[in-house]
C-alpha positions in Angstrom: 30.1 -1.1 -22.1 31.0 -4.9 -22.1 27.9 -6.9 -21.5 28.8 -10.5 -20.6 26.2 -13.3 -22.2 25.6 -15.6 -18.9 23.4 -18.8 -18.9 21.1 -19.2 -16.4 19.7 -22.7 -15.8 16.1 -22.7 -14.4 16.7 -26.1 -13.1 13.9 -29.0 -11.3 10.4 -27.9 -13.1 8.5 -28.9 -10.0 10.6 -26.7 -7.4 11.1 -22.8 -7.5 13.9 -22.4 -10.0 11.9 -21.2 -12.9 10.4 -18.7 -10.9 13.2 -17.1 -9.7 14.2 -16.7 -12.8 11.5 -13.8 -12.6 13.8 -11.5 -10.3 15.9 -10.9 -13.4 14.2 -8.3 -15.1 14.1 -6.5 -11.6 17.8 -4.9 -12.1 20.6 -4.6 -14.0 23.1 -6.5 -14.1 25.1 -5.5 -16.8 24.9 -8.6 -18.4 23.1 -10.1 -21.0 21.2 -12.7 -19.5 19.5 -16.0 -21.5 17.5 -18.6 -19.4 17.2 -22.2 -20.2 14.0 -23.8 -19.5 11.1 -24.6 -21.2 9.3 -21.3 -22.7 5.4 -22.5 -21.8 6.7 -24.1 -18.6 8.7 -20.5 -17.7 5.9 -17.9 -18.5 2.7 -19.9 -16.5 5.5 -19.6 -13.4 7.1 -16.2 -13.6 2.8 -15.3 -14.4 0.9 -13.4 -11.7 2.8 -10.7 -9.8 3.5 -7.3 -10.9 4.0 -6.6 -14.1 4.4 -9.3 -17.2 7.7 -10.7 -18.1 8.3 -10.2 -21.4 9.8 -13.2 -23.2 11.9 -13.9 -26.2 13.5 -16.2 -28.3 17.1 -16.5 -27.2 19.9 -15.3 -30.6 22.8 -17.1 -30.7 24.1 -13.5 -32.1 27.4 -11.9 -29.8 26.2 -8.8 -31.2 22.4 -8.8 -30.6 21.3 -6.9 -27.5 17.6 -7.5 -26.7 15.6 -4.9 -25.6 15.7 -3.8 -21.9 13.0 -5.5 -19.3 12.8 -8.5 -21.6 14.3 -11.9 -20.8 15.8 -14.1 -23.6 14.6 -18.0 -23.6 16.5 -20.7 -24.6 13.9 -23.1 -25.3 14.4 -27.0 -24.4 11.1 -28.9 -23.7 9.7 -30.8 -20.9 9.4 -34.3 -21.5 6.2 -34.3 -19.4 4.3 -31.9 -17.9 5.2 -30.7 -14.6 3.4 -29.2 -11.9 5.0 -27.1 -9.2 5.6 -29.6 -6.0 5.0 -32.3 -7.6 8.5 -34.0 -8.5 8.1 -36.4 -11.9 11.6 -38.8 -12.7 10.2 -38.3 -16.2 12.0 -35.0 -16.4 15.2 -36.1 -14.6 16.9 -36.3 -18.6 15.3 -32.8 -19.1 17.0 -31.0 -15.9 20.2 -32.4 -17.3 20.0 -31.1 -20.6 19.7 -28.0 -19.4 23.5 -28.3 -17.3 24.6 -29.7 -20.8 23.8 -27.2 -23.5 24.9 -24.6 -20.4 28.1 -26.3 -20.3 28.7 -26.5 -24.0 27.9 -22.8 -24.6 30.3 -21.9 -21.9 32.9 -24.2 -23.6 32.2 -22.8 -26.9 32.7 -19.4 -25.8 29.2 -18.4 -26.8 28.5 -18.4 -23.1 30.7 -16.4 -20.4 29.6 -18.0 -17.2 26.7 -20.3 -16.1 24.5 -19.7 -13.1 22.6 -22.9 -11.8 19.2 -22.9 -10.3 19.0 -26.0 -7.9 18.0 -29.5 -9.1 16.6 -32.4 -7.5 19.2 -35.4 -6.9 17.0 -37.9 -5.7 15.0 -37.4 -8.7 17.0 -37.4 -11.3 18.8 -41.1 -10.1 14.7 -42.2 -9.6 15.1 -41.4 -13.8 17.8 -43.9 -13.8 21.0 -41.3 -14.0 23.4 -41.8 -11.3 23.6 -37.9 -10.1 25.2 -36.7 -7.1 25.4 -33.0 -7.7 26.0 -30.1 -10.3 29.6 -29.7 -8.6 30.5 -33.3 -9.5 28.6 -33.8 -12.9 30.3 -30.5 -14.3 33.4 -32.3 -13.2 33.0 -35.7 -14.7 31.8 -33.9 -18.1 34.8 -31.3 -17.7 37.2 -34.6 -17.5 38.3 -32.1 -14.2 40.2 -34.4 -11.7 39.7 -32.4 -8.6 37.0 -29.3 -8.4 36.5 -27.3 -4.9 33.0 -26.4 -3.4 33.4 -22.7 -1.9 30.1 -20.5 -1.0 30.7 -17.2 -0.5 28.7 -14.4 0.7 28.4 -10.8 2.1 28.1 -10.9 5.8 29.0 -8.6 9.4 31.2 -11.2 10.4 33.5 -11.0 6.6 37.1 -9.7 7.6 37.3 -6.5 5.1 35.3 -3.9 6.9 34.3 -2.8 10.2 32.5 -5.2 12.2 28.9 -4.4 12.1 29.1 -3.7 7.7 29.0 -6.4 5.4 32.4 -7.7 4.4 32.9 -10.9 1.7 32.7 -14.0 3.5 34.3 -16.5 1.4 34.1 -20.6 2.5 35.9 -23.3 0.4 35.6 -27.7 1.2 38.3 -30.0 1.5 35.9 -32.7 2.0 32.1 -32.4 0.5 29.2 -34.9 0.8 30.7 -37.5 3.0 29.7 -39.4 5.9 31.8 -37.8 9.1 33.6 -40.9 10.2 35.1 -40.9 6.7 36.7 -37.5 6.3 39.8 -38.0 8.1 41.3 -40.9 5.9 40.0 -38.6 2.9 42.2 -35.7 4.0 45.6 -36.9 2.4 48.4 -34.9 1.6 47.9 -35.3 -1.9 44.5 -34.0 -1.5 44.9 -31.1 1.0 47.7 -29.8 -1.6 45.7 -30.3 -4.8 42.5 -28.4 -2.8 45.1 -25.5 -1.9 46.8 -25.2 -5.4 43.1 -25.0 -6.7 41.6 -22.6 -4.4 44.9 -20.6 -4.6 44.7 -20.0 -8.7 40.9 -19.4 -8.5 41.3 -17.0 -6.1 43.4 -15.1 -8.2 41.4 -15.4 -11.7 38.0 -15.3 -11.0 38.4 -13.3 -7.7 41.4 -11.0 -9.2 43.2 -11.7 -5.7 46.8 -13.1 -7.1 48.2 -14.2 -3.8 45.1 -14.6 -1.4 45.5 -15.0 2.4 44.3 -18.3 3.0 42.6 -19.6 6.5 43.1 -23.0 6.7 40.7 -24.8 9.7 42.1 -27.6 11.5 40.5 -31.3 12.0 40.4 -31.6 15.5 39.3 -29.7 18.5 41.4 -27.0 19.3 43.4 -28.1 16.0 44.5 -31.5 18.1 46.2 -29.7 20.8 49.9 -30.5 20.0 49.1 -34.1 18.8 46.9 -34.9 21.9 43.8 -34.7 20.0 44.5 -36.3 17.2 47.7 -36.5 15.1 45.7 -35.1 11.5 47.5 -31.2 11.8 50.9 -33.2 13.2 51.4 -36.1 10.4 49.0 -34.1 7.1 48.4 -30.3 7.5 51.5 -29.0 9.2 53.2 -30.5 6.1 51.5 -29.8 3.2 50.9 -26.2 4.6 55.1 -26.1 5.1 55.7 -27.1 1.6 53.0 -24.9 -0.3 54.5 -21.6 1.9 58.0 -22.5 0.8 56.3 -22.0 -2.5 55.0 -19.0 -2.1 51.1 -19.4 -0.8 50.3 -17.1 2.0 48.8 -20.1 4.2 47.8 -19.5 8.2 46.8 -22.3 9.9 45.6 -25.1 11.1 43.9 -23.5 13.5 41.1 -24.4 15.5 37.5 -24.2 13.9 35.8 -23.2 17.2 37.6 -20.0 16.9 38.0 -19.4 13.4 34.6 -18.0 12.1 35.2 -14.9 14.3 35.7 -11.2 13.0 39.3 -10.4 14.3 40.5 -14.0 12.3 38.7 -13.8 9.5 39.7 -9.8 8.9 43.0 -12.0 8.8 42.2 -13.7 5.4 40.4 -13.7 2.0 39.1 -16.8 2.3 38.9 -20.3 4.6 39.6 -23.6 3.8 37.4 -26.0 6.0 37.9 -29.8 6.2 34.4 -30.5 5.8 30.8 -29.9 4.9 29.4 -29.0 8.4 32.9 -27.8 9.8 32.5 -24.7 7.2 29.1 -24.4 6.0 26.7 -23.8 9.6 29.1 -20.6 10.2 28.7 -19.1 6.6 24.9 -20.4 5.6 24.1 -19.0 9.4 26.0 -15.8 8.5 24.6 -15.6 4.7 21.6 -17.8 4.3 19.3 -16.4 1.2 22.2 -14.7 0.6 24.6 -16.6 -0.3 25.8 -18.4 -3.5 28.2 -21.7 -4.7 31.2 -21.2 -7.2 32.3 -24.7 -7.8 36.3 -23.5 -8.4 39.1 -25.6 -10.5 36.6 -25.6 -13.8 37.4 -24.4 -17.2 34.6 -22.6 -16.9 32.7 -19.9 -14.5 30.2 -21.8 -12.2 27.9 -20.0 -10.1 25.0 -21.3 -7.7 22.4 -20.6 -5.6 23.1 -22.1 -2.1 19.6 -23.6 -1.6 17.7 -26.4 -2.9 14.6 -26.5 -4.6 11.7 -25.7 -2.0 9.0 -27.6 -3.4 6.6 -26.5 -0.3 7.2 -23.1 -1.7 7.3 -23.7 -5.6 4.3 -22.1 -7.2 3.0 -19.9 -4.4 5.8 -16.8 -5.5 6.8 -16.4 -1.6 10.5 -17.8 -2.5 13.8 -15.6 -1.9 15.4 -14.6 -4.6 18.3 -13.2 -3.1 20.6 -15.9 -3.6 20.1 -15.9 -7.5 20.1 -12.2 -8.4 23.9 -12.6 -6.1 25.2 -16.1 -8.3 24.1 -13.6 -11.1 26.1 -11.0 -10.0 29.3 -13.1 -9.1 29.1 -14.8 -12.6 29.1 -11.1 -14.2 31.8 -10.1 -12.2 34.0 -13.3 -12.8 33.4 -12.9 -16.5 34.3 -9.3 -16.6 37.9 -9.8 -15.0 38.5 -13.4 -17.5 36.8 -10.9 -20.4 35.3 -13.8 -22.4 32.3 -14.4 -24.3 31.3 -10.4 -23.8 28.8 -8.4 -25.8 30.3 -4.6 -26.8 
């Protein structure tokens, strides 16, 4: 059996990330997992609930298989003591060091994928490092000109099973963290073509769907109503979709977003491309929250993440929901096995 070696970054030390890592001992994910973080912090935050976690130091040996029930930790020291729920800019560089080590390992073939626990953008910026998020940071540090954020989860709305039974719901975004008034100008023909090309390619590479059916949301109400409620569909979207269809892509739309997220419509596609953040993610998070994940498409590596934040109010209480982290690990493992990288035999 092949077991990909997956790096899991423990995230903001004041948040729930370190204690979420305890959940990685609760089942066999079919992979060898290594948690990146401060050894003492992880031991403290994963204590006090059920049987003690058995930690051991990471061995950079692709032939090594740790004993069942243990978690490997790749120790990266905190810059300052961390208190649950209390942010400290002194540890901003520590958080980024976790990402840097996981990324370097993925690029070198040491790790087959990286899974990221949540970070706090504000405290990293307070530490003097401009930071808008994992996605942008990883794109910059891999010199990737365009990445695509996609959230996914199992939901009764998903289009691949009888209504009422969970199926995959995948929603990618043409634009991400922009003010709403900036969105129409950002959706240019070049941007839309790049995003659709990445989405089409990575649905094949990462999900094993070589010719995905992509449902494309219109920007305006009723997808513009033939130009009476906006011309972006006529002037930007339709010409791009027609050009890419001629190249062999299976693109459906532009579709009115208010009815796109209904089971009959979703059954027509393998994924959705929404034009802006809340257009796509309001529906997805309603349907999958707590078990949804974030996938970064377009990178030269596999990266998945939880779909929630640091939850400072829950840190240290033991009440944080571990479902999203488990799903992110499962998805990273499945993608790594499809691509056959950095595996342990």
